[in-house]
Structure formats: C-alpha cells, structure tokens
BAMIVO-74547 format. One record per residue (C-alpha): residue in one letter; x, y, z. Coordinates in Angstrom, 3 decimals, always signed. Example, Ala and Ser with C-alpha at 12.3 -4.5 7.8 and 13.67 -1.06 7.14 Angstrom:
! residues 2
+------+----------+----------+----------+
| resn |        x |        y |        z |
+------+----------+----------+----------+
|    a |  +12.300 |   -4.500 |   +7.800 |
|    s |  +13.670 |   -1.060 |   +7.140 |
+------+----------+----------+----------+
***
This chain:
! residues 398
+------+----------+----------+----------+
| resn |        x |        y |        z |
+------+----------+----------+----------+
|    m |   -6.530 |  +12.511 |   -4.683 |
|    n |   -4.423 |  +13.400 |   -7.274 |
|    k |   -2.485 |  +10.952 |   -9.609 |
|    a |   +1.083 |  +11.988 |   -8.730 |
|    l |   +0.483 |  +11.588 |   -5.117 |
|    f |   -1.285 |   +8.095 |   -5.657 |
|    a |   +1.715 |   +6.679 |   -7.881 |
|    t |   +4.309 |   +7.717 |   -5.579 |
|    l |   +2.658 |   +6.564 |   -2.381 |
|    v |   +2.095 |   +3.136 |   -3.703 |
|    l |   +5.562 |   +3.095 |   -4.953 |
|    s |   +7.068 |   +3.864 |   -1.754 |
|    l |   +4.773 |   +1.423 |   +0.017 |
|    s |   +5.593 |   -1.487 |   -2.080 |
|    l |   +8.547 |   -1.126 |   -4.151 |
|    g |  +12.066 |   -2.273 |   -3.060 |
|    l |  +13.916 |   +1.392 |   -2.915 |
|    t |  +17.291 |   +1.526 |   -2.026 |
|    a |  +17.209 |   +4.988 |   -0.320 |
|    c |  +13.701 |   +4.689 |   +0.949 |
|    g |  +14.343 |   +1.300 |   +2.000 |
|    g |  +10.926 |   -0.558 |   +1.013 |
|    s |  +10.170 |   -3.957 |   +1.209 |
|    s |  +12.380 |   -6.493 |   -0.758 |
|    n |  +11.254 |   -7.142 |   -4.201 |
|    s |  +13.401 |   -9.077 |   -7.222 |
|    n |  +13.371 |   -6.013 |   -9.599 |
|    s |  +16.679 |   -7.662 |  -11.583 |
|    s |  +16.568 |   -9.534 |  -14.934 |
|    n |  +17.659 |  -12.863 |  -13.483 |
|    n |  +15.461 |  -15.454 |  -13.934 |
|    g |  +16.199 |  -17.275 |  -10.670 |
|    n |  +18.153 |  -20.104 |  -12.604 |
|    g |  +21.377 |  -17.942 |  -12.789 |
|    d |  +20.450 |  -16.760 |  -16.371 |
|    t |  +21.183 |  -13.222 |  -16.698 |
|    g |  +20.403 |  -12.483 |  -20.159 |
|    g |  +24.031 |  -13.603 |  -21.730 |
|    d |  +23.963 |  -15.390 |  -24.787 |
|    n |  +24.789 |  -18.719 |  -23.800 |
|    n |  +24.665 |  -20.933 |  -20.502 |
|    g |  +28.544 |  -21.661 |  -20.699 |
|    s |  +28.023 |  -24.895 |  -22.837 |
|    g |  +27.705 |  -23.303 |  -26.115 |
|    q |  +23.942 |  -23.501 |  -25.979 |
|    a |  +21.837 |  -20.613 |  -26.387 |
|    a |  +20.552 |  -19.523 |  -22.690 |
|    k |  +17.315 |  -20.196 |  -21.764 |
|    t |  +14.794 |  -17.464 |  -21.484 |
|    v |  +11.643 |  -16.950 |  -19.168 |
|    a |   +8.508 |  -15.720 |  -20.752 |
|    f |   +4.592 |  -15.785 |  -19.925 |
|    a |   +2.806 |  -18.705 |  -21.201 |
|    d |   +0.323 |  -18.272 |  -24.336 |
|    t |   -2.266 |  -20.652 |  -22.613 |
|    p |   -3.625 |  -19.740 |  -19.212 |
|    i |   -4.510 |  -21.927 |  -16.294 |
|    e |   -8.319 |  -21.094 |  -15.812 |
|    f |  -10.041 |  -21.503 |  -12.523 |
|    t |  -13.689 |  -20.609 |  -11.502 |
|    a |  -14.163 |  -19.745 |   -7.840 |
|    d |  -17.779 |  -21.292 |   -6.722 |
|    l |  -19.405 |  -18.759 |   -4.516 |
|    e |  -22.640 |  -20.386 |   -4.225 |
|    s |  -22.239 |  -21.784 |   -0.606 |
|    a |  -18.961 |  -20.011 |   +0.420 |
|    e |  -18.119 |  -16.323 |   +1.732 |
|    h |  -14.736 |  -16.800 |   +0.377 |
|    v |  -12.590 |  -18.565 |   -1.891 |
|    c |   -8.875 |  -18.864 |   -1.566 |
|    y |   -6.767 |  -20.354 |   -4.899 |
|    d |   -3.273 |  -21.493 |   -4.560 |
|    v |   -1.697 |  -21.029 |   -8.292 |
|    e |   +0.960 |  -23.613 |   -7.906 |
|    l |   -1.362 |  -26.286 |   -6.677 |
|    k |   -3.975 |  -24.939 |   -9.432 |
|    s |   -6.679 |  -25.467 |   -6.762 |
|    a |   -8.809 |  -23.767 |   -4.156 |
|    v |   -7.330 |  -24.282 |   -0.597 |
|    d |   -8.895 |  -23.488 |   +2.955 |
|    c |   -7.933 |  -19.914 |   +3.757 |
|    d |   -6.936 |  -20.027 |   +7.304 |
|    s |   -5.000 |  -23.280 |   +7.244 |
|    n |   -2.643 |  -22.154 |   +4.185 |
|    a |   -2.483 |  -18.357 |   +5.338 |
|    d |   +1.052 |  -18.194 |   +4.044 |
|    t |   +0.752 |  -19.705 |   +0.625 |
|    w |   -2.760 |  -18.825 |   -1.031 |
|    d |   -2.265 |  -16.471 |   -3.775 |
|    v |   -5.691 |  -14.980 |   -4.412 |
|    r |   -9.086 |  -14.495 |   -2.251 |
|    f |  -12.359 |  -13.940 |   -3.988 |
|    d |  -14.989 |  -12.585 |   -1.907 |
|    k |  -18.897 |  -13.534 |   -2.305 |
|    a |  -20.468 |  -10.174 |   -0.655 |
|    g |  -18.651 |   -6.617 |   -2.022 |
|    f |  -16.700 |   -6.335 |   -5.054 |
|    n |  -13.558 |   -7.783 |   -3.651 |
|    i |  -10.397 |   -9.706 |   -5.006 |
|    w |   -7.546 |   -9.773 |   -2.575 |
|    l |   -4.050 |  -10.782 |   -2.653 |
|    n |   -2.318 |  -12.823 |   +0.249 |
|    g |   -0.136 |  -10.609 |   +2.633 |
|    g |   -1.191 |   -7.107 |   +2.272 |
|    i |   -4.541 |   -7.163 |   +4.682 |
|    y |   -5.240 |  -10.771 |   +4.451 |
|    g |   -2.885 |  -13.674 |   +4.555 |
|    e |   +0.549 |  -13.983 |   +5.639 |
|    g |   +2.459 |  -13.890 |   +2.320 |
|    d |   +4.056 |  -11.468 |   +0.293 |
|    a |   +1.868 |  -11.408 |   -3.067 |
|    g |   +1.600 |   -8.335 |   -4.965 |
|    a |   +0.534 |   -6.805 |   -8.344 |
|    f |   +1.538 |   -4.633 |  -10.960 |
|    g |   -0.829 |   -3.338 |  -13.598 |
|    p |   -3.138 |   -3.184 |  -15.210 |
|    n |   -2.540 |   -3.166 |  -18.693 |
|    t |   -3.407 |   -5.395 |  -22.019 |
|    l |   -2.127 |   -8.875 |  -22.121 |
|    a |   +0.323 |   -8.014 |  -24.839 |
|    e |   +1.661 |   -5.295 |  -22.981 |
|    m |   +2.091 |   -7.249 |  -19.818 |
|    k |   +3.912 |  -10.266 |  -21.870 |
|    k |   +6.435 |   -7.620 |  -22.975 |
|    y |   +8.200 |   -8.203 |  -19.423 |
|    e |   +9.116 |  -11.459 |  -20.361 |
|    g |   +8.679 |  -12.659 |  -16.732 |
|    g |   +7.901 |  -11.378 |  -13.205 |
|    a |  +11.374 |  -10.283 |  -12.149 |
|    k |  +11.607 |   -7.590 |  -14.776 |
|    v |   +8.655 |   -5.855 |  -13.271 |
|    p |   +9.603 |   -2.461 |  -11.903 |
|    g |   +7.668 |   -2.996 |   -8.631 |
|    y |   +4.788 |   -4.940 |   -6.990 |
|    f |   +1.882 |   -3.280 |   -5.172 |
|    k |   +0.120 |   -4.765 |   -2.304 |
|    d |   -3.613 |   -4.421 |   -0.909 |
|    q |   -3.264 |   -1.618 |   +1.968 |
|    v |   -5.358 |   +0.405 |   +4.302 |
|    s |   -6.837 |   +3.363 |   +2.763 |
|    g |   -8.187 |   +6.422 |   +4.720 |
|    v |   -7.049 |  +10.154 |   +4.727 |
|    f |   -3.282 |   +9.677 |   +4.919 |
|    l |   -3.294 |   +7.643 |   +1.643 |
|    d |   -6.154 |   +9.674 |   -0.046 |
|    s |   -4.028 |  +13.161 |   +0.817 |
|    s |   -0.322 |  +12.026 |   +0.929 |
|    w |   +1.996 |  +13.981 |   +2.870 |
|    y |   +4.898 |  +13.929 |   +0.713 |
|    a |   +6.237 |  +13.969 |   -2.639 |
|    y |   +8.732 |  +11.396 |   -4.213 |
|    s |  +11.807 |  +11.333 |   -6.588 |
|    l |  +11.580 |  +15.282 |   -7.655 |
|    n |  +15.445 |  +15.449 |   -8.125 |
|    g |  +15.333 |  +11.795 |   -9.857 |
|    q |  +16.919 |  +10.464 |   -6.527 |
|    h |  +14.811 |   +7.869 |   -4.280 |
|    k |  +14.084 |  +10.357 |   -1.643 |
|    l |  +10.719 |  +11.899 |   +0.129 |
|    w |   +9.769 |  +15.622 |   +0.562 |
|    p |   +7.088 |  +16.375 |   +2.923 |
|    n |   +4.007 |  +18.868 |   +1.995 |
|    y |   +3.617 |  +19.736 |   +5.730 |
|    r |   -0.151 |  +19.159 |   +5.211 |
|    v |   -2.118 |  +19.260 |   +8.338 |
|    y |   -4.561 |  +16.814 |   +9.400 |
|    s |   -7.162 |  +16.388 |  +12.135 |
|    i |   -6.974 |  +13.017 |  +14.305 |
|    e |  -10.233 |  +12.479 |  +16.267 |
|    t |   -9.652 |   +9.760 |  +19.168 |
|    n |  -11.107 |   +9.202 |  +22.702 |
|    s |  -13.226 |  +12.161 |  +22.241 |
|    k |  -10.274 |  +14.413 |  +21.841 |
|    h |   -8.874 |  +16.157 |  +18.422 |
|    y |   -5.129 |  +16.781 |  +17.541 |
|    k |   -3.803 |  +18.423 |  +14.569 |
|    v |   -0.928 |  +16.523 |  +12.931 |
|    r |   +1.646 |  +17.538 |  +10.553 |
|    l |   +4.632 |  +14.925 |   +9.236 |
|    l |   +8.009 |  +16.855 |   +9.272 |
|    s |  +10.638 |  +14.403 |   +7.859 |
|    y |  +11.063 |  +10.644 |   +6.841 |
|    y |  +14.698 |  +10.424 |   +7.553 |
|    a |  +16.659 |  +10.408 |  +11.261 |
|    p |  +17.993 |  +13.701 |  +12.349 |
|    l |  +21.446 |  +14.752 |  +11.772 |
|    d |  +22.491 |  +14.164 |  +15.250 |
|    s |  +20.775 |  +10.675 |  +15.444 |
|    t |  +23.053 |   +7.628 |  +16.087 |
|    e |  +20.850 |   +4.985 |  +16.734 |
|    p |  +19.346 |   +4.574 |  +14.217 |
|    a |  +22.046 |   +6.497 |  +11.902 |
|    a |  +21.386 |   +9.839 |  +10.714 |
|    g |  +19.896 |   +9.873 |   +7.327 |
|    t |  +18.301 |   +6.632 |   +7.759 |
|    s |  +14.833 |   +6.228 |   +6.107 |
|    g |  +11.538 |   +5.474 |   +7.676 |
|    v |  +12.450 |   +7.598 |  +10.824 |
|    i |   +9.500 |   +9.659 |  +11.262 |
|    t |   +9.561 |  +13.207 |  +12.817 |
|    f |   +5.973 |  +14.712 |  +13.216 |
|    e |   +4.366 |  +17.649 |  +15.039 |
|    y |   +1.181 |  +17.371 |  +16.954 |
|    e |   -1.228 |  +19.434 |  +19.235 |
|    e |   -4.434 |  +18.842 |  +21.056 |
|    i |   -7.306 |  +21.346 |  +19.749 |
|    t |  -10.324 |  +20.066 |  +21.621 |
|    d |  -13.327 |  +22.320 |  +22.132 |
|    g |  -10.978 |  +25.513 |  +21.883 |
|    v |   -8.385 |  +24.300 |  +24.555 |
|    t |   -4.942 |  +24.617 |  +22.886 |
|    g |   -2.135 |  +22.134 |  +24.416 |
|    s |   +1.637 |  +22.518 |  +23.838 |
|    s |   +2.738 |  +21.575 |  +20.396 |
|    v |   +4.922 |  +18.484 |  +20.205 |
|    t |   +7.624 |  +17.182 |  +18.045 |
|    k |   +8.342 |  +13.539 |  +18.085 |
|    t |  +10.695 |  +11.505 |  +16.182 |
|    i |  +10.047 |   +7.576 |  +16.088 |
|    d |  +11.599 |   +4.748 |  +14.433 |
|    a |   +9.324 |   +3.307 |  +11.875 |
|    s |  +11.716 |   +1.970 |   +9.571 |
|    a |  +10.144 |   -1.650 |  +10.031 |
|    g |  +13.440 |   -3.314 |   +9.670 |
|    g |  +15.094 |   -1.356 |   +6.816 |
|    f |  +15.740 |   -2.167 |   +3.262 |
|    g |  +15.035 |   -5.738 |   +2.276 |
|    a |  +13.228 |   -7.070 |   +5.441 |
|    k |  +11.437 |   -9.956 |   +4.963 |
|    a |   +7.703 |  -10.444 |   +5.623 |
|    d |   +8.086 |  -12.799 |   +8.598 |
|    d |  +10.958 |  -10.309 |  +10.128 |
|    p |   +9.961 |   -9.772 |  +13.874 |
|    k |  +11.212 |   -5.955 |  +12.954 |
|    n |   +8.933 |   -5.548 |  +10.065 |
|    k |   +5.964 |   -4.423 |  +11.991 |
|    y |   +4.316 |   -0.822 |  +12.515 |
|    t |   +5.231 |   +1.506 |  +15.378 |
|    y |   +2.145 |   +2.367 |  +17.465 |
|    f |   +1.713 |   +5.737 |  +19.387 |
|    n |   -0.573 |   +7.177 |  +21.774 |
|    f |   -1.231 |  +11.004 |  +21.606 |
|    a |   -2.529 |  +11.141 |  +25.461 |
|    t |   +0.333 |   +9.492 |  +26.762 |
|    d |   +2.936 |  +11.025 |  +24.302 |
|    s |   +4.500 |   +7.574 |  +23.734 |
|    v |   +5.222 |   +4.526 |  +21.508 |
|    i |   +3.160 |   +1.612 |  +22.815 |
|    e |   +5.244 |   -1.604 |  +22.386 |
|    l |   +2.804 |   -4.051 |  +20.613 |
|    t |   +3.293 |   -6.540 |  +17.779 |
|    d |   +1.117 |   -6.163 |  +14.896 |
|    e |   -0.930 |   -9.070 |  +16.094 |
|    e |   -1.458 |   -7.623 |  +19.348 |
|    a |   -2.343 |   -4.134 |  +17.855 |
|    a |   -4.960 |   -5.558 |  +15.695 |
|    a |   -6.892 |   -6.144 |  +19.180 |
|    s |   -5.607 |   -3.317 |  +20.954 |
|    d |   -7.297 |   +0.280 |  +22.155 |
|    a |   -4.406 |   +1.366 |  +23.499 |
|    w |   -2.776 |   +2.998 |  +20.368 |
|    d |   -3.975 |   +6.060 |  +18.318 |
|    i |   -1.930 |   +6.066 |  +15.070 |
|    a |   +0.839 |   +3.772 |  +13.775 |
|    f |   +3.562 |   +4.070 |  +11.164 |
|    k |   +5.287 |   +1.995 |   +9.048 |
|    r |   +7.689 |   +3.592 |   +6.641 |
|    t |   +5.288 |   +5.803 |   +4.541 |
|    s |   +2.297 |   +3.938 |   +5.599 |
|    i |   +0.102 |   +5.656 |   +8.245 |
|    q |   -3.122 |   +3.822 |   +9.833 |
|    l |   -5.785 |   +4.677 |  +12.516 |
|    n |   -7.152 |   +2.557 |  +15.143 |
|    s |  -10.134 |   +0.713 |  +14.373 |
|    n |  -10.470 |   -0.975 |  +17.699 |
|    n |  -11.303 |   +2.390 |  +19.657 |
|    a |  -15.087 |   +3.061 |  +20.458 |
|    p |  -15.542 |   +4.886 |  +18.186 |
|    a |  -12.880 |   +4.292 |  +15.860 |
|    t |  -10.098 |   +6.921 |  +15.420 |
|    k |  -11.050 |   +8.928 |  +12.434 |
|    a |   -9.040 |  +11.728 |  +10.416 |
|    a |   -9.691 |  +14.566 |   +7.961 |
|    l |   -7.344 |  +16.721 |   +6.146 |
|    a |   -7.380 |  +20.183 |   +7.734 |
|    a |   -4.647 |  +22.201 |   +5.425 |
|    a |   -4.338 |  +20.875 |   +1.838 |
|    q |   -1.185 |  +23.012 |   +0.782 |
|    d |   -2.569 |  +23.145 |   -2.542 |
|    d |   +0.004 |  +25.491 |   -3.530 |
|    f |   +2.421 |  +22.710 |   -3.585 |
|    y |   +0.797 |  +21.324 |   -6.915 |
|    d |   -0.175 |  +22.337 |  -10.158 |
|    a |   -3.804 |  +22.520 |  -11.666 |
|    n |   -2.985 |  +18.662 |  -12.782 |
|    g |   -2.282 |  +17.995 |   -8.935 |
|    d |   +1.503 |  +17.384 |  -10.208 |
|    a |   +4.081 |  +18.217 |   -7.339 |
|    l |   +5.924 |  +21.596 |   -7.863 |
|    k |   +9.725 |  +20.703 |   -7.364 |
|    a |  +10.504 |  +24.214 |   -6.505 |
|    t |   +7.898 |  +24.834 |   -3.927 |
|    f |   +8.802 |  +21.428 |   -2.149 |
|    l |  +12.481 |  +21.947 |   -2.236 |
|    a |  +12.138 |  +25.535 |   -0.715 |
|    a |   +9.559 |  +24.524 |   +2.000 |
|    t |  +10.578 |  +23.965 |   +5.929 |
|    k |   +8.627 |  +23.865 |   +8.835 |
|    a |   +9.264 |  +27.454 |   +9.551 |
|    t |   +7.796 |  +28.539 |   +5.825 |
|    e |   +4.742 |  +26.471 |   +6.679 |
|    q |   +4.095 |  +27.418 |  +10.226 |
|    a |   +1.175 |  +29.716 |   +9.532 |
|    e |   -0.772 |  +26.898 |   +7.588 |
|    y |   -0.182 |  +24.729 |  +10.825 |
|    d |   -1.046 |  +27.523 |  +13.492 |
|    a |   -4.272 |  +28.368 |  +11.547 |
|    v |   -5.802 |  +24.906 |  +12.133 |
|    d |   -7.801 |  +25.239 |  +15.600 |
|    s |  -11.107 |  +23.667 |  +16.965 |
|    t |  -13.280 |  +26.055 |  +14.856 |
|    t |  -11.311 |  +24.701 |  +11.733 |
|    v |  -11.972 |  +20.925 |  +13.132 |
|    a |  -15.685 |  +21.344 |  +13.727 |
|    g |  -16.122 |  +22.367 |   +9.913 |
|    l |  -14.624 |  +18.916 |   +8.954 |
|    t |  -15.888 |  +15.555 |   +8.001 |
|    h |  -13.470 |  +12.802 |   +9.948 |
|    v |  -13.468 |   +9.291 |   +8.467 |
|    a |  -11.971 |   +5.987 |   +9.749 |
|    d |   -9.556 |   +3.682 |   +7.736 |
|    s |  -10.862 |   +1.146 |   +5.300 |
|    n |   -9.340 |   -1.727 |   +3.394 |
|    k |   -8.205 |   -1.191 |   -0.221 |
|    h |   -7.340 |   -3.794 |   -2.630 |
|    v |   -4.694 |   -3.073 |   -5.528 |
|    l |   -6.923 |   -4.661 |   -8.088 |
|    d |   -9.457 |   -1.865 |   -7.135 |
|    g |  -12.246 |   -2.879 |   -9.394 |
|    k |  -10.842 |   -2.518 |  -12.324 |
|    w |  -11.417 |   -6.110 |  -13.294 |
|    y |  -15.206 |   -5.345 |  -14.203 |
|    n |  -17.274 |   -2.964 |  -15.969 |
|    y |  -20.258 |   -1.145 |  -14.407 |
|    a |  -23.516 |   +0.182 |  -16.372 |
|    g |  -24.841 |   +2.525 |  -13.957 |
|    a |  -28.246 |   +3.318 |  -14.082 |
|    p |  -30.754 |   +2.228 |  -14.851 |
|    t |  -29.489 |   -1.456 |  -15.372 |
|    h |  -26.600 |   -1.305 |  -12.481 |
|    a |  -25.202 |   -4.195 |  -14.562 |
|    f |  -21.713 |   -5.674 |  -13.776 |
|    d |  -19.490 |   -7.767 |  -15.930 |
|    a |  -16.144 |   -8.683 |  -16.346 |
|    n |  -13.260 |   -6.531 |  -17.762 |
|    p |  -11.046 |   -9.090 |  -19.305 |
|    d |   -8.984 |   -6.595 |  -21.150 |
|    n |   -7.435 |   -5.503 |  -17.828 |
|    h |   -4.287 |   -7.636 |  -16.894 |
|    w |   -1.742 |   -7.706 |  -13.805 |
|    i |   +1.345 |   -9.357 |  -13.183 |
|    i |   +1.004 |  -11.125 |   -9.850 |
|    r |   +3.867 |  -12.194 |   -7.649 |
|    n |   +2.749 |  -15.277 |   -5.636 |
|    a |   +2.609 |  -15.459 |   -1.677 |
|    e |   +5.889 |  -17.143 |   -1.379 |
|    g |   +7.452 |  -14.288 |   -3.540 |
|    d |   +9.096 |  -16.604 |   -5.925 |
|    g |   +6.635 |  -16.717 |   -8.792 |
|    y |   +4.830 |  -14.824 |  -11.381 |
|    y |   +1.782 |  -14.983 |  -13.350 |
|    i |   -0.402 |  -12.580 |  -15.816 |
|    f |   -3.962 |  -12.449 |  -14.110 |
|    n |   -7.347 |  -11.560 |  -15.361 |
|    v |  -10.972 |  -11.983 |  -14.885 |
|    k |  -12.434 |  -13.355 |  -17.547 |
|    a |  -16.205 |  -13.647 |  -16.510 |
|    l |  -18.599 |  -13.105 |  -13.310 |
|    t |  -21.832 |  -14.670 |  -12.499 |
|    r |  -24.008 |  -12.628 |   -9.590 |
|    a |  -27.436 |  -13.122 |   -7.888 |
|    n |  -28.545 |   -9.908 |   -6.344 |
|    r |  -26.025 |   -7.868 |   -4.803 |
|    t |  -23.372 |  -10.861 |   -4.455 |
|    f |  -21.074 |  -12.813 |   -6.819 |
|    t |  -21.719 |  -16.283 |   -7.313 |
|    s |  -18.800 |  -17.083 |   -9.408 |
|    f |  -15.594 |  -15.640 |  -10.692 |
|    t |  -13.849 |  -16.908 |  -13.677 |
|    v |  -10.235 |  -16.213 |  -13.981 |
|    n |   -6.879 |  -16.940 |  -15.834 |
|    f |   -3.396 |  -17.209 |  -14.875 |
|    y |   -0.470 |  -17.380 |  -17.370 |
|    p |   +2.415 |  -18.698 |  -15.623 |
|    e |   +6.107 |  -18.073 |  -16.251 |
|    e |   +7.709 |  -20.616 |  -18.749 |
|    t |  +11.257 |  -21.349 |  -19.452 |
|    k |  +11.796 |  -21.451 |  -23.075 |
+------+----------+----------+----------+
***
C-alpha cells in the first residue's frame, strides 16, 4: 500500500474533519480547564499549562497465566476486560504480537493513538488536546490496503475517488464494485445534498461468465454525522446485501453474528462479512495506477479530471476471466500500534525485543485523558509473550 493512501485513509477514519464529518476529537489547545493559552487566569496570576510528566507510570502486564490483560491508566491497575469494557485503555495479548486500544475493535471506549515518535518530539505537544488527530484499531483488508480515494488534494477536507475496481467473492458469487462518490447527490434532500459519508457505488455480478446488469446504489453511511459520539445509536455501519440489492437493517452487535449482509460502510471504512461460510473476500481487480506517481503519491490533475465516464473502460474490462486470476482475501484486525513497539532480528535467531524509542500519545477510553506511551521491555516463552513492561507519561498541570 502506498504511503499517501495509508495516511489519508487513517486520517479520514479517525480524525474529526469538519467537511468529512469524522468522529469527534478534541483538537483545540484548550486544556479542559478553561485555559486557552492566555497570559493570565483573570486574577493576575500566570495561567497554568498542561504538559506531559517527566516521570512515567510503569506497568508490567503478567501473561504467564492469562490470555489477555487489560489496563486502566486512571486506576493504575489491571482490570477485568469484560466488566470494564468501556473504561480499560490498553489490552495486551499473550498470543500473537498484539497491543490493542479500547474502542476500535475491542472494548466500547473511544481510545486512540498518535505516533510513533521519540519521547522528546511527543512532549512538544504539551498535552493531548494539541495533537492533530487520533487513530484507532481497525479492520484491515483490501479496501484499506488499496484505498478507493485521495484526500485534501486542494487543501480542502474533501475526498476524490480513484475509481478502482474491486472483486467481491461472497456466497459462491463474484461482484465487481467501484466507489463513485462520498457525498450526497445534488438532488438529495435527506440527507441534504453534499452531506459527507453518503456513499454512491456501482456493482455488477460477474459469476462464471454470467454478467448481470450494472447497478448504481447510494446509501447513507454517514454514521451519525460530524461529532457523533461512540455510543450514538446512529454511529454504526450500514450493511448491504448484493443478492437482494438492499440495505440490511442491523445494529453493529446484530451484524457481528449475522450472515445476512456482504459488505458494510461507515464513512470511508469498508468491511466484509466474516460470518458468511466461507467468509466474504475481496481482491483489487483494477488498480488505477495512473492516478499515482512513482512514489505512490496522488496525481492531483488526474484525480480532479476523472469521472465515472472517463474510467468506464477499466470497469468494463473486469470480467470473470479477470477475477479467476485474483487472490481474494478476508478482512483481518489491524492494531494502530502495528508492531512498531518491538524489534525483530530475523533469521537465524528470530529474536524479539522491545523498541523503547517509539512513543505514542494515547487518548484514554473515556476520551478525556492523554498519555505518552512506550513499551520498555518484553519477556517471551517460545511463541508467546509472558510479560510486557510499559510506560505511561500522564498529563500534568503546571
């Protein structure tokens, strides 16, 4: 995946962008106590400032006899993951190389991370409210690895599609799909024209040489709109079934156990149904490489000139022969810390150790506290971790 696409995708998924209407994040310099950087607090005294502590809170997650350990930074202790689903902040797994934050995939909170960078660079933010945005754990797959849009080509908070064509394999059928727009059409009244997160896409069945009629569909995947809270009932995915050409009305909890849908949309995020037998899978069928330069950066002029019609030939060229040569993959969970907290030596030793130089600023599960985080040390037994020793540098008012 090219670097520009990853950066823009994660931004649009996680940042509170006014035009794109992402999740609500605190990006102001207000420290939460009414201080906004003035010279005094109204009483002639110097205003207090927020900065990250010099001395960290150290915690060791002991995984000798546990599969997971969840940690609550405010309580400075490990807590039960299930009964504290909305308040634990960081989860450590014994199997795999996983450190999860609360709310992206596991838990019910609003935790996010920004980084990595050195401790000195992170401290320059002087508090979590000054961070430009927080990223969450998310479901990874073809639509994330090969994004369908470019962001902010004109310095605006706006998305432009690249008209990539994807192949979806579900319930013994194949469909080709391309994303056409992220905004409600001009003739739309509900949601209003131009509303972000209203997805228009085109699809067509292409199973075993049988080509169906191409269908263009517009669905509201705005997920409650800009600033929607994590617990807002509208802040959910919109679920779609290709065979019935219909939106399936499900809550996220219901969808997690349902095989009635194939693909789901929530603003720029797209997920496939792993409940189907076999799981719904996808592959990139037309890469639209001419939209990018040799470094993988978006070519502004190409994006701005492209339309559904100009890219029609690429869409039409994808057929069952094309699909037969593709490798379709199911979605998988991707953590935002993404392994950058450890070093791997490779063959012949295959040794792992902590990478303490990489730091993140983490927003807590409640969305109102911030900490610099790094992994200080690891212990392993065979293929599993037996402990993580980590640091949290909390905010302090000075």
